[in-house]
Structure formats: C-alpha cells, structure tokens
C-alpha positions in Angstrom: 15.9 -98.6 -16.7 13.0 -96.0 -16.3 12.4 -96.7 -12.6 16.1 -96.4 -11.8 16.3 -93.0 -13.6 13.3 -91.7 -11.6 15.0 -92.7 -8.3 18.2 -90.9 -9.4 16.3 -87.7 -10.2 14.5 -88.0 -6.8 17.8 -88.3 -5.0 19.2 -85.3 -6.9 16.2 -83.2 -5.9 16.6 -84.2 -2.2 20.3 -83.3 -2.3 19.6 -79.9 -3.9 16.9 -79.2 -1.3 19.3 -80.1 1.6 22.0 -77.8 0.1 19.4 -75.0 0.0 18.4 -75.6 3.6 22.0 -75.6 4.7 22.6 -72.2 3.0 19.5 -70.8 4.7 20.8 -72.0 8.1 24.2 -70.2 7.5 22.6 -66.9 6.3 21.3 -64.3 8.9 17.6 -64.5 9.6 15.3 -62.3 7.4 12.0 -61.0 8.6 9.4 -58.4 7.6 9.5 -55.0 9.1 6.7 -54.1 11.5 4.4 -51.2 10.7 6.2 -49.1 13.3 9.5 -49.9 11.6 8.1 -49.1 8.2 6.8 -45.7 9.4 10.2 -45.0 11.0 11.9 -45.8 7.7 9.5 -43.5 5.9 10.4 -40.8 8.5 14.1 -41.3 7.8 13.4 -40.7 4.1 11.3 -37.7 4.9 14.1 -36.4 7.1 16.5 -36.8 4.2 14.0 -34.8 2.0 13.9 -32.1 4.7 17.6 -32.0 4.9 17.8 -31.6 1.1 15.2 -28.9 1.2 17.1 -27.1 4.0 20.3 -27.3 2.0 18.5 -25.8 -1.0 17.0 -23.0 1.2 20.4 -22.4 2.7 22.0 -22.1 -0.8 19.3 -19.6 -1.8 19.9 -17.6 1.4 23.7 -17.6 0.7 22.9 -16.5 -2.9 20.7 -13.7 -1.7 23.3 -12.5 0.9 26.1 -12.7 -1.6 24.1 -10.8 -4.2 23.3 -8.0 -1.7 26.9 -7.8 -0.5 28.1 -7.8 -4.1 25.7 -5.0 -5.1 26.8 -2.9 -2.1 30.5 -3.7 -2.5 30.5 -2.5 -6.1 28.0 0.3 -5.5 29.4 3.8 -6.4 26.9 5.6 -4.2 28.8 6.8 -1.1 28.3 9.2 1.8 30.0 12.5 1.2 31.1 12.6 4.8 33.5 9.7 4.1 35.5 11.8 1.8 35.3 15.2 3.5 37.0 16.3 6.7 34.3 18.2 8.5 32.8 18.4 12.0 29.8 16.3 12.8 26.8 18.2 11.5 24.2 19.6 13.9 21.0 17.5 14.4 18.1 18.8 12.4 15.2 20.6 14.1 13.0 18.2 15.9 10.2 18.6 18.4 8.8 15.4 19.8 6.0 17.2 21.6 4.4 17.9 18.2 3.9 14.2 17.6 0.6 12.6 18.6 2.3 9.6 20.2 -0.7 8.9 22.5 -2.6 7.5 19.5 -0.1 5.4 17.5 -2.4 4.6 14.6 -3.2 8.3 14.0 0.5 9.2 14.2 1.6 6.4 11.8 -1.1 6.9 9.2 -1.2 10.7 9.0 1.3 13.3 7.6 4.1 14.1 10.0 3.2 17.5 11.6 5.3 20.4 10.2 6.1 21.5 13.7 7.8 18.2 14.5 10.6 18.8 11.9 12.7 15.8 10.9 11.8 12.6 12.6 14.9 10.4 12.9 14.4 6.6 13.0 16.4 3.4 12.5 15.5 0.1 11.0 16.7 -3.3 12.3 16.6 -6.3 10.0 16.3 -9.8 11.4 17.6 -12.6 9.2 18.3 -15.2 11.8 16.7 -18.6 12.1 13.3 -19.0 10.4 13.6 -15.4 9.2 16.4 -16.1 6.8 14.3 -16.3 3.6 11.7 -13.8 4.7 13.5 -11.2 6.9 11.6 -9.2 9.5 12.1 -5.4 9.7 11.6 -3.3 12.8 11.4 0.5 12.9 12.3 2.5 16.0 12.4 6.2 16.7 15.8 7.4 17.6 14.4 9.5 20.4 13.9 7.1 23.3 14.3 4.0 21.0 10.5 3.8 20.8 9.2 1.0 18.6 6.9 2.2 15.8 6.3 -0.6 13.2 7.4 -3.9 11.9 7.0 -5.8 8.6 7.7 -9.1 6.9 7.6 -10.3 3.3 4.7 -12.7 3.0 5.5 -16.2 1.7 3.5 -18.0 -1.0 2.8 -14.9 -3.1 3.6 -14.6 -6.8 4.9 -11.1 -6.3 6.6 -9.4 -3.3 4.0 -8.5 -0.6 5.0 -6.8 2.7 2.5 -6.7 5.6 3.0 -3.8 8.0 2.0 -3.8 11.7 2.2 -1.4 14.5 2.9 -4.1 17.1 6.1 -6.1 17.6 5.9 -9.7 16.4 2.2 -9.4 15.4 2.3 -9.9 11.6 -1.2 -11.3 11.0 -3.4 -9.7 8.3 -6.5 -10.1 10.4 -5.0 -8.4 13.5 -6.2 -5.0 14.8 -2.5 -3.9 14.6 -2.4 -4.4 10.8 -2.1 -0.9 9.2 -1.4 -1.7 5.5 0.8 -3.4 3.0 3.3 -2.8 0.2 2.8 -4.8 -3.1 5.2 -5.2 -6.0 4.9 -6.2 -9.6 6.6 -9.3 -10.9 9.9 -7.6 -11.8 10.1 -5.6 -8.5 10.2 -2.3 -10.3 6.7 -1.0 -9.4 5.3 -0.8 -5.9 1.9 0.3 -4.5 1.2 1.2 -0.9 -2.3 0.3 0.5 -4.0 1.0 3.8 -5.6 -1.8 5.9 -8.9 -1.5 4.2 -12.4 -1.3 5.7 -14.9 -3.9 6.9 -15.7 -4.6 3.2 -12.0 -5.1 2.5 -11.9 -2.0 0.3 -8.4 -0.7 0.3 -7.1 2.8 -0.5 -3.9 3.4 -2.4 -1.6 5.7 -0.4 1.4 5.8 -2.6 3.5 4.4 -5.4 7.1 3.8 -6.2 8.7 3.2 -9.6 12.3 2.1 -10.1 14.2 2.4 -13.4 17.6 1.1 -14.3 20.5 3.2 -15.5 23.2 2.7 -18.1 25.7 1.8 -15.3 23.5 -1.0 -13.9 24.2 -1.9 -10.3 27.4 0.2 -10.2 25.3 3.4 -10.6 22.6 4.8 -8.4 19.1 3.6 -8.9 16.5 5.9 -10.3 13.4 6.3 -8.2 10.1 8.1 -8.6 7.8 8.2 -5.6 4.3 9.8 -5.2 2.0 10.2 -2.2 -1.3 12.1 -2.1 -1.2 15.8 -1.9 -2.1 17.3 1.5 -5.1 19.4 2.2 -3.9 21.9 4.7 -6.4 23.1 7.3 -6.9 26.8 7.5 -8.6 26.6 10.9 -6.0 27.3 13.5 -7.9 25.1 16.0 -7.7 22.1 13.7 -4.0 21.5 12.9 -4.5 18.0 11.4 -3.6 17.9 7.7 -5.6 15.4 5.5 -4.2 13.7 2.4 -6.3 13.8 -0.7 -8.1 10.6 -1.7 -6.5 9.7 -5.0 -7.4 6.6 -7.1 -4.7 4.8 -9.2 -1.6 6.8 -8.0 0.6 4.5 -10.1 -1.4 5.1 -13.2 -1.3 8.9 -12.7 2.5 8.7 -12.3 2.8 6.9 -15.6 0.6 9.5 -17.2 2.6 12.3 -15.7 -0.5 13.6 -13.9 0.9 15.0 -10.7 -2.0 17.5 -9.9 -3.2 15.6 -6.8 0.2 14.2 -5.9 3.4 15.1 -4.0 5.8 13.8 -6.6 9.4 13.1 -5.6 12.6 11.7 -7.1 15.8 10.4 -5.6 18.3 13.2 -5.4 20.9 12.6 -8.1 24.3 11.9 -6.6 27.2 13.8 -8.1 30.4 12.2 -9.4 33.4 12.8 -7.2 36.7 12.3 -9.1 38.7 12.2 -5.9 37.1 9.1 -4.5 35.9 7.7 -7.9 32.3 7.4 -6.8 28.9 9.0 -6.8 28.4 10.9 -3.5 25.5 12.2 -1.5 25.6 14.2 1.7 23.7 12.3 4.3 24.9 14.6 7.1 26.5 11.8 9.1 23.3 9.6 9.2 24.6 7.0 6.7 28.0 5.4 7.0 28.1 2.5 4.4 27.9 2.6 0.6 24.9 0.8 -0.7 22.7 0.8 -3.8 19.8 1.0 -1.3 20.8 4.5 0.0 18.6 7.3 -1.3 17.2 10.8 -0.6 13.8 11.8 -1.9 13.3 15.4 -3.0 10.8 17.3 -5.2 12.3 18.0 -8.6 12.0 21.8 -8.1 13.1 21.9 -4.5 16.1 19.6 -4.1 17.5 21.1 -0.9 14.6 19.9 1.2 14.9 16.1 1.8 11.5 14.6 2.5 12.7 11.1 3.1 16.3 9.8 3.6 17.3 6.1 3.9 20.7 4.5 4.2 22.9 1.7 5.6 24.9 1.9 8.8 25.5 -1.8 9.5 25.1 -5.2 8.1 21.5 -5.3 9.2 20.9 -1.8 10.4 19.7 1.2 8.5 18.5 4.8 9.2 15.2 6.4 8.0 14.6 10.1 8.4 11.4 11.8 7.2 9.4 15.0 7.6 6.1 16.6 6.4 4.2 15.6 4.2 5.3 12.0 4.6 3.4 9.7 6.9 5.5 7.3 9.0 3.7 4.4 7.4 4.4 5.6 3.8 8.0 6.3 4.7 8.5 2.8 6.0 6.8 1.2 3.0 9.0 3.2 0.6 12.1 2.0 2.3 10.9 -1.6 2.2 10.7 -1.2 -1.6 14.4 -0.5 -1.6 15.1 -3.8 0.2 13.3 -5.9 -2.4 15.1 -7.6 -5.3 14.8 -5.8 -8.6 15.3 -8.0 -11.7 15.5 -5.1 -14.1 17.6 -2.8 -12.0 20.2 -4.8 -10.1 
C-alpha cells in the first residue's frame, strides 16, 4: 500500500538520523579555530620555513668551509721556513714614528711613507653567528695591536662587493667612516678598488686585480696581476707627502698592457721543492700554514723587493705586510680579493 510504504521510508530516515546523532555524540567535539589560533598556526608554518632556510644556509656554510679547507689542504704553496732549519729571521726595518697615525683617513688612503719601512699587520676573520655567510674582516697593526680597518661582503649583490670602513663595526655605506670598496666581476677573477666618492657620488678607481688559472688548477699557485697608480714623488723636502697619479680605467689599461701610469706587480712565482713535493715561498716566518690564498707581490723586474705579502697563520687569522708605494687601504682591498671565491681559478 502506498501510504504504508511512505511510513516505512519515514521510519528508516528517522533511524538513520538517530544513528548519525549517536556517532556525533561519541566523536570529540569539533570547532573552528579562532583568528589568534590561525595566526599561531601560520607562525608555526613560517617557523618551519625559517628552519628549512636556516638548514639550507647552514649547508651552504658547510660547503663553503669544506671548499676552503679542501683548497688549502691540497694546496702545494708552502712556506719555505717549514722545510728549512734556520733561525728566526730578523724583523724588517720599521719606524712607526714615520706614520701619520694622528689622521687615520690620511694614513689609510695615502702611500705608506718610505721612511716607515715594512708595516706588519694581521687580519682576523669573524665567521660566527650571523656572519657565517658574509664574514667580517678586521685589520690590526702588529705594533700595539692598533685597529686600522674592517670590511664585509655586502649581501644582495649580483657580484662580490666589499665595503671598507675605518671604524670597528661601522659598515654602513653612508657613514663618515666609509673609505671605499672592492668590486668583482661575476666569475671573481677581476676586481676593482674604488674610493668613497665625493658629494656627487663620483668614485675614483684606485687599483685593479686580475686572477688567472694555471694548468694545475687549485693544486698550483694562483696567478695574480695587480696595479695601483704610479706615485708622484715630491721634490720639495718640506713636503714629504707622495701623491698617486689619477688614472682612469686601471683595469682596462692592465688588459691593454699599458703600464705607463701604473705600479704593475705580479705574485712572486713559487719554486718547486722536490724534497717536500710542493711549491715554496720564503715568507720569513710571517706565514705558517699552506694556502692557495698566500701570495707575495713584486714588480716583474725587481722580485727581491716584496711590496705586499699575505698569508695564513690560523683557521681565521692571516698576516698582511706592506710598504711604499702601497696604501694601507689598497693593500687590504687586494687581500680581500684573495678571500673571494673564484669560479675560474679554484
């Protein structure tokens, strides 16, 4: 009968609804998250993203450190003192009274006075905490542990770009302590040194560095060419300040082999030592660890006079010694170029 069928369907629907309500009573209560809870949940997801990014950054840091250690471990450039039994060499001539330390900007940006002799410095690298990916470098004079300069590789640049300051922990480009920068090409094989610029942001090129690979790759010494402006020596005895020439496009002149206005230097070629199975250089006790970063800059026709020497003495400590006609600022910028990764050389 039609009416009886409809009642049966109605009873079945009521039974199904009762079963559904019973299951709902047995299950835990469900509710919508509040706005605060939703934001907290989003924060958790953001924290996970941060953790993932930190893990990626940490992996990159480890890769960079492993690459550096590998380069230095397999480097065949060693200090001659390690394989020669000799007394500690005497310190080079140095007269601190010849340095104009009362005016640090003048001292750092002008040629080291001849009368000062060899200025011995050391560099400390900070790779702890937030400085892991972009280390900070601090230069101190050996005499009195006097701070001179600091630098840091700037983030968010397509090529390596190092800002150099004459005040500790002040690495702002608009600071009065900013004295210049070092800029690289994409491959990290060419570097240009610039001053801080004037009020119109017009910068002067103060030097250039070119790295070339060799047939031995990272197992052999890097080849360096470095040029800074030639010095105009004052004839007036009352005015002992030497002034560098103003040279435009130093890098271009180097590539064109036009050195007429430049002090052109190369890294002193190490000699092969069969006894230790390595290339060796005599750093006179100032360098104690083998590293592809170690170098000595000399003029091609006067290789006994070392104008700038740089080398490793610890995991994050290095020495830097320079003399006339190098400026302290240019010397530091040149050593920073040695720290930078070189796709075509390493």
